[in-house]
VOPAGU-2260 file (C-alpha; in pm, 1 decimal, decimal comma):
REM VOPAGU-2260
SITE   aa  ch    i         X         Y         Z
SITE  LEU   A    0   -9013,7  -11804,4    4461,5
SITE  ASN   A    1   -8740,6  -11664,9    4669,9
SITE  ASP   A    2   -8750,8  -11309,2    4607,4
SITE  VAL   A    3   -8530,4  -11194,6    4879,1
SITE  LEU   A    4   -8193,9  -11327,8    4999,5
SITE  LYS   A    5   -8209,4  -11317,3    5392,8
SITE  PRO   A    6   -8086,8  -11515,6    5698,3
SITE  ILE   A    7   -8333,0  -11717,8    5878,7
SITE  ALA   A    8   -8231,8  -11638,7    6242,4
SITE  VAL   A    9   -8334,8  -11961,9    6436,3
SITE  GLY   A   10   -8202,3  -11942,9    6798,9
SITE  ILE   A   11   -8026,6  -11602,3    6726,7
SITE  ASP   A   12   -8022,0  -11315,5    6970,4
SITE  ARG   A   13   -7908,6  -11045,9    6732,5
SITE  ILE   A   14   -7753,3  -11028,1    6394,4
SITE  GLU   A   15   -7427,8  -10817,4    6384,4
SITE  TYR   A   16   -7436,1  -10808,6    6006,3
SITE  PHE   A   17   -7555,3  -10975,0    5693,5
SITE  ARG   A   18   -7371,1  -10881,8    5382,9
SITE  VAL   A   19   -7374,2  -10970,3    5019,8
SITE  TYR   A   20   -7085,1  -10940,4    4773,6
SITE  ASN   A   21   -7055,1  -10968,4    4402,6
SITE  ARG   A   22   -6803,7  -11181,0    4235,0
SITE  TRP   A   23   -6536,6  -10898,9    4228,6
SITE  GLY   A   24   -6578,2  -10858,3    4615,5
SITE  GLN   A   25   -6773,7  -10536,0    4602,5
SITE  LEU   A   26   -7032,5  -10504,3    4879,0
SITE  VAL   A   27   -7383,5  -10479,0    4715,8
SITE  PHE   A   28   -7597,9  -10509,0    5034,2
SITE  SER   A   29   -7550,2  -10492,2    5413,2
SITE  THR   A   30   -7799,5  -10492,3    5707,0
SITE  THR   A   31   -7802,7  -10557,6    6088,7
SITE  VAL   A   32   -8186,2  -10585,3    6092,1
SITE  ASN   A   33   -8330,4  -10944,7    6140,6
SITE  GLY   A   34   -8573,9  -11014,3    5859,8
SITE  HIS   A   35   -8430,4  -10775,2    5607,6
SITE  GLY   A   36   -8270,1  -10898,7    5283,4
SITE  TRP   A   37   -8137,0  -10833,4    4943,0
SITE  ASP   A   38   -8387,8  -10807,6    4653,2
SITE  GLY   A   39   -8136,9  -10858,8    4380,5
SITE  ARG   A   40   -8103,2  -10490,3    4287,8
SITE  ILE   A   41   -7788,8  -10267,1    4308,3
SITE  GLY   A   42   -7877,0   -9891,7    4314,4
SITE  GLY   A   43   -8232,0   -9963,7    4226,5
SITE  LYS   A   44   -8136,0  -10161,7    3911,9
SITE  PRO   A   45   -8218,7  -10539,0    3876,4
SITE  GLN   A   46   -7911,5  -10753,5    3835,3
SITE  THR   A   47   -7864,5  -11012,1    3574,2
SITE  THR   A   48   -7807,1  -11372,4    3638,3
SITE  ASN   A   49   -7482,5  -11412,0    3861,7
SITE  THR   A   50   -7341,6  -11564,3    4165,6
SITE  PHE   A   51   -7305,0  -11362,9    4494,1
SITE  VAL   A   52   -7127,6  -11442,6    4813,2
SITE  TRP   A   53   -7307,3  -11385,3    5150,6
SITE  LEU   A   54   -7175,4  -11366,7    5503,4
SITE  VAL   A   55   -7362,9  -11335,3    5837,8
SITE  LYS   A   56   -7232,4  -11276,4    6182,3
SITE  ALA   A   57   -7464,7  -11311,2    6472,4
SITE  VAL   A   58   -7489,2  -11398,7    6842,9
SITE  ASP   A   59   -7708,3  -11681,6    6957,5
SITE  TYR   A   60   -7931,9  -11681,8    7264,8
SITE  THR   A   61   -7639,2  -11816,7    7486,9
SITE  GLY   A   62   -7404,5  -11538,4    7376,4
SITE  LYS   A   63   -7203,9  -11749,3    7166,4
SITE  PRO   A   64   -7082,4  -11581,1    6824,9
SITE  VAL   A   65   -7210,6  -11745,7    6505,0
SITE  PHE   A   66   -7055,9  -11701,4    6165,2
SITE  HIS   A   67   -7171,1  -11848,1    5835,7
SITE  LYS   A   68   -7087,2  -11789,7    5475,8
SITE  GLY   A   69   -7208,7  -11916,2    5138,9
SITE  THR   A   70   -7293,1  -11841,2    4784,3
SITE  SER   A   71   -7623,1  -11782,7    4617,7
SITE  THR   A   72   -7696,1  -11760,9    4244,6
SITE  LEU   A   73   -7934,0  -11501,8    4117,3
SITE  ILE   A   74   -8147,9  -11637,7    3832,5
SITE  ARG   A   75   -8364,0  -11407,5    3628,0
């Protein structure tokens, strides 16, 4: 089971941000701490099945900026 959506920071020195947005573009989760992730709740309320967009911006161990984005589907 994947209970938390979080970045796997291989070769990353620091995460500048990890953000999750709903399909209307509203920010539902944000962190700058490596290893922290979103548990599928908004305001403490579990969300129903839906698709969410995630963005991560980081800096690798050589100082090069890294940016990735994608979608994830929450299934209950």
